[in-house]
C-alpha positions as CSV (number, residue, x, y, z in Angstrom):
1,M,150.5,126.7,71.4
2,N,152.0,125.3,68.1
3,V,150.9,127.0,65.0
4,P,150.4,125.0,61.8
5,D,153.1,125.6,59.3
6,S,151.3,124.6,56.2
7,P,147.8,125.5,54.8
8,A,146.7,121.8,55.0
9,E,147.5,121.8,58.7
10,R,145.6,125.0,59.2
11,A,142.6,123.6,57.4
12,V,142.7,120.4,59.6
13,G,142.8,122.7,62.7
14,R,139.7,124.6,61.5
15,L,137.8,121.4,60.8
16,D,138.7,120.2,64.3
17,G,137.4,123.4,65.8
18,W,134.2,123.2,63.9
19,A,133.7,119.6,64.9
20,A,134.2,120.5,68.5
21,R,131.5,123.2,68.2
22,I,129.2,121.0,66.5
23,R,129.7,118.3,69.1
24,S,129.1,120.7,72.0
25,N,126.5,123.4,71.3
26,P,123.9,121.6,69.1
27,A,124.2,118.5,71.3
28,Q,123.5,120.7,74.4
29,V,120.5,122.3,72.7
30,A,119.2,118.9,71.4
31,V,119.5,117.2,74.9
32,S,118.0,120.1,76.6
33,V,115.1,120.4,74.3
34,L,114.6,116.6,74.4
35,V,114.6,116.4,78.2
36,A,112.2,119.4,78.4
37,A,109.9,117.9,75.7
38,L,109.8,114.4,77.5
39,L,109.1,116.0,80.9
40,A,106.4,118.2,79.3
41,G,104.8,115.3,77.6
42,G,104.9,113.2,80.8
43,T,103.3,116.1,82.8
44,W,100.6,116.5,80.1
45,L,99.8,112.7,80.2
46,A,99.9,112.7,84.0
47,A,97.4,115.6,84.0
48,Q,95.2,113.6,81.5
49,A,95.4,110.5,83.7
50,G,94.2,112.5,86.7
51,G,91.3,113.7,84.7
52,D,90.4,110.1,83.7
53,W,90.6,109.0,87.3
54,L,88.5,112.0,88.4
55,Q,86.0,111.1,85.7
56,S,85.8,107.5,86.9
57,T,84.6,108.9,90.4
58,R,81.9,110.9,88.7
59,L,80.8,107.9,86.6
60,E,81.0,105.7,89.7
61,T,78.7,108.1,91.7
62,R,76.1,108.3,88.9
63,S,76.2,104.6,88.2
64,M,75.9,103.8,91.9
65,A,73.0,106.2,92.3
66,L,71.1,104.8,89.4
67,T,71.7,101.1,90.6
68,V,70.6,101.8,94.1
69,E,67.4,103.5,92.8
70,E,66.5,100.6,90.8
71,V,67.2,98.3,93.8
72,R,65.0,100.5,96.0
73,H,62.2,100.7,93.3
74,L,62.1,96.9,93.1
75,Y,62.6,95.9,96.8
76,Q,60.6,98.7,98.3
77,D,57.9,99.6,95.7
78,Q,57.2,96.5,93.5
79,A,58.4,93.3,95.2
80,P,56.3,93.8,98.5
81,V,53.1,94.3,96.7
82,A,53.9,91.3,94.4
83,L,54.5,89.2,97.6
84,D,51.1,90.4,98.9
85,L,49.5,89.4,95.7
86,A,51.2,86.0,95.6
87,L,50.0,85.3,99.2
88,L,46.4,86.2,98.2
89,E,46.5,83.7,95.3
90,V,48.2,81.0,97.5
91,R,45.6,81.2,100.1
92,A,42.8,81.3,97.5
93,D,44.1,78.0,96.1
94,A,44.4,76.4,99.5
95,F,40.8,77.4,100.3
96,Q,39.6,76.1,97.1
97,D,41.4,72.8,97.5
98,A,39.8,72.5,101.0
99,S,36.3,73.1,99.6
100,D,36.9,70.7,96.6
101,A,38.2,68.0,99.0
102,V,34.8,67.9,100.7
103,T,32.6,68.5,97.5
104,S,34.4,65.7,95.6
105,R,32.8,63.3,98.0
106,G,29.3,64.6,97.1
107,L,29.1,66.5,100.3
108,A,28.3,70.1,101.1
109,T,29.2,71.2,104.5
110,P,29.2,74.7,106.0
111,G,32.9,74.5,106.1
112,S,33.2,73.6,102.4
113,R,30.8,76.4,101.4
114,L,32.7,78.9,103.6
115,A,36.0,77.9,102.2
116,A,34.8,78.2,98.6
117,A,33.4,81.7,99.4
118,E,36.7,82.6,101.0
119,A,38.5,81.4,98.0
120,A,36.4,83.4,95.7
121,T,36.8,86.5,97.8
122,L,40.6,86.1,97.8
123,R,40.8,85.5,94.1
124,K,38.6,88.5,93.4
125,T,40.8,90.6,95.6
126,A,44.0,89.4,93.9
127,G,42.5,90.1,90.5
128,E,41.6,93.7,91.4
129,L,44.9,94.4,93.1
130,R,46.8,93.0,90.0
131,A,44.8,95.0,87.6
132,G,45.4,98.2,89.6
133,L,49.1,97.6,90.1
134,Q,49.6,96.8,86.4
135,Q,47.8,100.0,85.5
136,A,50.0,101.9,87.9
137,G,53.0,100.6,86.0
138,S,54.3,97.7,88.3
139,S,56.5,95.9,85.6
140,L,57.3,93.0,88.0
141,L,53.6,91.8,87.6
142,S,53.9,91.3,83.9
143,A,53.6,87.9,82.3
144,D,57.3,87.8,81.7
145,Y,58.1,87.4,85.4
146,E,55.1,85.2,86.5
147,R,56.1,81.8,88.1
148,G,53.8,78.7,88.0
149,D,53.5,78.8,91.8
150,H,51.9,82.3,91.9
151,G,55.3,83.9,92.6
152,Y,57.3,86.3,90.6
153,A,60.9,86.2,89.3
154,V,62.2,89.2,91.4
155,S,65.9,88.7,90.6
156,S,65.2,88.4,86.8
157,R,63.3,91.7,87.0
158,L,66.2,93.2,88.8
159,A,68.6,92.1,86.0
160,D,66.5,93.6,83.2
161,A,66.0,96.8,85.1
162,L,69.7,97.3,85.4
163,T,70.2,97.0,81.7
164,L,67.8,99.8,81.1
165,T,68.7,102.2,83.9
166,G,71.7,104.0,82.3
167,A,74.2,102.9,84.9
168,D,77.6,102.3,83.3
169,P,80.0,100.3,85.5
170,Q,82.0,99.4,82.3
171,G,82.6,103.0,81.8
172,V,84.1,103.4,85.2
173,Q,86.5,100.6,84.4
174,D,87.3,102.1,81.1
175,A,88.0,105.4,82.6
176,V,90.3,103.9,85.2
177,A,92.1,101.9,82.5
178,D,92.6,105.0,80.3
179,G,94.1,106.8,83.2
180,D,96.3,103.9,84.1
181,A,97.5,103.7,80.5
182,R,98.3,107.4,80.3
183,A,100.0,107.4,83.7
184,A,102.2,104.5,82.4
185,W,103.2,106.5,79.3
186,A,103.9,109.6,81.6
187,L,106.2,107.3,83.6
188,R,107.9,106.0,80.4
189,L,108.5,109.6,79.2
190,A,109.9,110.7,82.6
191,A,112.2,107.7,82.7
192,M,113.3,108.5,79.0
193,S,114.1,112.1,80.1
194,V,116.4,110.8,82.9
195,V,118.1,108.3,80.6
196,A,118.7,111.0,78.0
197,A,120.3,113.4,80.4
198,A,122.5,110.6,81.9
199,A,123.5,109.3,78.5
200,F,124.5,112.8,77.4
201,V,126.8,113.2,80.3
202,V,128.2,109.7,79.8
203,V,128.8,110.3,76.1
204,R,130.3,113.8,76.6
205,T,132.6,112.5,79.3
206,A,133.9,109.6,77.2
207,G,134.2,111.8,74.2
208,H,136.2,114.4,76.0
209,R,138.7,111.8,77.2
210,H,139.0,110.6,73.6
211,R,139.6,114.1,72.3
212,A,142.0,114.8,75.2
213,Q,144.2,111.9,74.0
214,A,143.8,113.0,70.4
215,A,144.8,116.6,71.3
216,T,148.4,115.5,71.8
217,R,148.7,114.8,68.1
218,P,150.2,117.6,66.0
219,H,147.2,118.3,63.7
220,A,144.8,118.6,66.7
221,Q,146.6,121.3,68.6
222,G,144.8,124.5,68.7
223,T,141.3,123.0,68.7
224,P,138.9,125.5,70.2
225,E,137.3,122.8,72.3
226,G,135.6,125.1,74.7
227,D,135.1,128.2,72.6
228,D,131.7,129.8,72.2
229,D,130.0,127.3,74.6
230,V,126.3,128.0,75.0
231,G,126.5,126.7,78.4
232,L,123.0,124.9,78.4
233,V,124.6,122.0,80.1
234,P,127.4,122.3,82.6
235,Q,130.5,120.6,81.4
236,P,133.3,120.3,84.0
237,W,135.6,118.7,81.5
238,Q,135.9,121.9,79.6
239,E,136.9,124.1,82.6
240,R,140.5,125.2,82.9
241,T,140.9,125.6,86.7
242,R,140.2,123.2,89.5
243,A,137.7,125.7,91.2
244,Q,135.8,126.2,87.9
245,R,135.6,122.4,87.4
246,L,134.4,121.9,90.9
247,A,131.7,124.6,90.4
248,A,130.7,123.2,87.1
249,A,130.5,119.7,88.6
250,V,128.1,120.9,91.2
251,A,126.0,122.7,88.5
252,L,125.9,119.4,86.5
253,V,124.6,117.5,89.5
254,A,122.0,120.1,89.8
255,W,121.2,119.8,86.2
256,L,120.8,116.0,86.5
257,L,118.7,116.3,89.5
258,L,116.1,118.5,87.8
259,P,114.7,115.7,85.4
260,V,115.3,113.0,88.2
261,L,113.3,114.9,90.8
262,T,110.7,116.0,88.2
263,A,110.2,112.4,87.1
264,A,109.9,111.3,90.7
265,Q,107.4,114.1,91.5
266,L,105.4,113.1,88.4
267,V,105.2,109.6,89.6
268,L,104.3,110.4,93.2
269,S,101.6,113.0,92.3
270,S,100.0,110.6,89.8
271,G,100.0,107.9,92.3
272,S,98.4,110.2,94.9
273,A,95.7,111.2,92.4
274,R,94.9,107.6,91.6
275,D,94.7,106.6,95.3
276,D,92.4,109.6,95.9
277,A,90.0,108.6,93.2
278,E,90.3,104.9,94.4
279,S,89.2,106.0,97.9
280,S,86.4,108.0,96.6
281,R,85.1,105.1,94.4
282,R,85.4,102.8,97.5
283,A,83.4,105.2,99.6
284,T,80.7,105.2,97.0
285,T,80.7,101.4,96.9
286,I,80.4,101.2,100.8
287,T,77.4,103.5,100.8
288,G,75.6,101.8,97.9
289,S,76.2,98.4,99.5
290,L,74.8,99.6,102.7
291,L,71.6,100.9,101.1
292,A,71.1,98.0,98.8
293,S,71.7,95.3,101.4
294,Q,69.2,97.1,103.8
295,L,66.5,97.2,101.1
296,Y,66.9,93.5,100.3
297,S,67.0,92.5,103.9
298,S,63.7,94.5,104.5
299,F,62.1,92.7,101.8
300,A,63.2,89.3,102.9
301,L,62.2,90.1,106.6
302,R,58.7,91.2,105.4
303,S,58.1,87.7,103.7
304,Q,59.3,86.0,106.9
305,Q,56.8,88.1,108.9
306,E,53.9,87.3,106.6
307,H,54.8,83.6,106.9
308,V,54.6,83.9,110.7
309,Q,51.3,85.8,110.5
310,L,49.8,83.2,108.3
311,G,50.8,80.4,110.7
312,M,49.4,82.4,113.6
313,L,46.1,82.8,111.7
314,S,45.8,79.0,111.2
315,L,46.4,78.4,115.0
316,A,43.9,81.2,115.9
317,R,41.2,79.5,113.8
318,Q,41.9,76.2,115.5
319,F,41.5,77.8,118.9
320,V,38.3,79.5,117.9
321,A,37.0,76.3,116.5
322,V,37.7,74.4,119.6
323,G,36.4,77.0,122.1
324,D,33.2,78.2,120.3
325,D,32.4,75.3,118.1
326,V,32.1,77.8,115.1
327,P,31.0,75.8,111.9
328,G,33.6,75.7,109.2
329,Q,36.5,76.9,111.2
330,P,38.4,73.6,111.2
331,E,38.3,73.6,107.4
332,L,39.5,77.1,107.2
333,A,42.3,76.4,109.8
334,K,43.5,73.5,107.7
335,A,43.5,75.6,104.5
336,D,45.6,78.3,106.3
337,A,48.0,75.6,107.5
338,A,48.4,74.3,104.0
339,A,48.8,77.8,102.6
340,A,51.5,78.6,105.2
341,S,53.4,75.5,104.0
342,T,53.2,76.4,100.3
343,W,53.8,80.1,101.0
344,A,57.1,79.2,102.6
345,Q,58.3,77.9,99.3
346,V,57.0,80.7,97.2
347,A,58.3,83.5,99.4
348,G,61.7,81.6,99.6
349,A,61.9,81.7,95.7
350,M,60.9,85.4,95.6
351,T,63.3,86.5,98.3
352,A,66.2,84.4,97.2
353,P,69.3,86.6,96.8
354,P,70.2,87.5,93.2
355,T,72.9,85.6,91.6
356,E,75.0,86.1,88.3
357,S,73.1,83.2,86.7
358,D,70.0,85.4,87.0
359,G,71.7,88.1,84.9
360,V,72.6,90.3,87.7
361,P,76.1,91.9,87.5
362,A,78.6,90.5,90.1
363,D,79.1,93.9,91.7
364,V,75.4,94.4,92.2
365,V,75.1,90.8,93.6
366,A,78.0,91.7,96.1
367,M,76.1,94.9,97.1
368,V,72.8,93.3,97.7
369,T,74.3,90.4,99.5
370,S,76.8,92.3,101.6
371,E,77.1,91.8,105.3
372,P,78.8,93.7,108.2
373,A,82.1,91.6,107.6
374,D,82.1,92.9,104.1
375,Y,81.8,96.5,105.1
376,D,84.8,96.1,107.5
377,R,86.8,94.8,104.6
378,L,85.7,97.5,102.2
379,L,86.3,100.1,104.8
380,A,89.8,98.8,105.5
381,A,90.5,99.1,101.6
382,Q,89.2,102.6,101.5
383,H,91.2,103.7,104.5
384,E,94.3,102.1,102.8
385,A,93.7,104.0,99.7
386,V,93.3,107.3,101.7
387,D,96.5,106.7,103.6
388,S,98.4,105.8,100.4
389,S,97.1,109.0,98.6
390,Q,98.3,111.2,101.7
391,R,101.7,109.5,101.8
392,R,102.2,110.0,98.1
393,G,100.9,113.5,98.2
394,D,103.2,114.5,101.0
395,A,106.1,112.9,99.3
396,A,105.3,114.7,96.1
397,N,105.2,118.0,98.0
398,L,108.7,117.2,99.5
399,M,109.8,116.4,96.0
400,T,108.7,119.9,94.8
401,L,110.8,121.4,97.6
402,G,113.8,119.3,96.3
403,L,113.1,120.7,92.8
404,L,113.2,124.3,94.0
405,L,116.6,123.6,95.8
406,A,117.9,122.0,92.6
407,A,116.9,125.1,90.7
408,F,118.5,127.5,93.2
409,T,121.6,125.2,93.1
410,A,122.0,126.0,89.4
411,T,121.8,129.7,90.2
412,A,124.3,129.5,92.9
413,A,126.7,127.4,90.7
414,A,126.7,130.2,88.1
415,L,128.0,132.7,90.8
416,A,130.6,130.1,91.8
417,R,132.6,130.9,88.6
418,R,133.7,134.2,90.2
419,P,137.2,134.2,91.4
420,G,138.3,134.4,95.0
421,R,136.4,133.8,98.3
422,A,133.0,134.7,96.7
423,G,133.3,131.8,94.1
424,T,134.4,129.4,96.9
425,T,131.5,130.4,99.0
426,A,129.0,130.0,96.1
427,T,130.4,126.7,95.3
428,T,130.0,125.4,98.8
429,T,126.5,126.8,99.0
430,A,125.6,125.2,95.8
431,A,126.9,121.8,96.9
432,L,125.0,122.0,100.1
433,M,121.7,122.9,98.3
434,A,122.3,120.0,95.8
435,A,123.0,117.5,98.6
436,T,119.9,118.7,100.4
437,A,117.7,118.5,97.4
438,L,119.1,114.9,96.8
439,A,118.4,114.0,100.4
440,I,114.8,115.5,100.2
441,G,114.3,113.3,97.2
442,V,115.4,110.1,98.9
443,V,113.3,111.0,102.0
444,A,110.2,111.5,99.9
445,V,110.7,108.2,98.1
446,V,111.1,106.4,101.4
447,R,108.0,108.1,102.9
448,S,105.9,107.0,99.8
449,L,106.9,103.5,100.4
450,A,106.4,103.5,104.1
């Protein structure tokens, strides 16, 4: 080593030594703290994202339960009796029209009197039934939903009921969006940690080469480049022997693998959590669609059965009138036939499937009008989410194993600094563990994409 001859040269040597320490130790501390902070922030955001996705499943379950209950209350409790009430009023009008058709000509036949009596009876029955149902709280029978043809706006009532039920489908979407946003920031922080670690290695390597060239100058001789190294980040370029440089290189690979594998594990576990929540929400949607469509189909089927029964009643009256020659039966049979024709239009309007133009949300329209082909599609999507969650979860578990091996590699690399055969064995072991950790990481990523 050349010793500086003058005080100025000695001062320059001290300054170079201090600069080397400033470049080494604080930089290692800074990059280590930065990488740890970024990964900690990403992990925290990923946990928050998982909480948002889990909250979305709770909100979806609650929203679906409230929605299905409103659909059940309408199509099972209110709409069928409104259908019966409308039928009574349609028949009353038909019998009254049959009576008026005769009496308008100045005639009074047994049939016209019987039809008028039947019309009055049906109208009285309808009035009493409406009063009783309104007193019991049947909101569908209010004046807001009455139609001019004696029918009721069932779909409009469904739209209004859903706005008051407390279901919050928008809250479900907001929870999913919040989770996606936090997961995206977690991914960014994880990526930044990898970039910071890699950038530190690149900068330190380039800086070491620059300083190695400058070390040949007279004023740079004696620079304590590697003295008092805190050793937070392995730096092969500062080692003196080939074996030490090899051991430090393995340790550096392990140090780089830690943020890389941690970031990958974070991405995979977040994806698994999101897919798991998605599969749960889709299962809830399938269940709700099955119930809602069954309730609506039962209501629509009932109107068809009543139409058939009304047509059969008209045919029965005609049969009785021909066979027994009962007075008034032909007029009543014609009235029932006319009522059946009118009833088909009224029932068709009341049992029409809800649409978005009625104010019913699109997801509820899809639920109510769903068919077996839709269930197959929804079930396939739910199975896909389950499979994706399982693949990513398994890959995240493999990535955790890779992280453990990378951590053990750092420990083995520390033993590799020992001289002799023990150091060589430790270096070989550390290299094998680092290679295994990297291979496990690659396999985990490939499995998640399969």
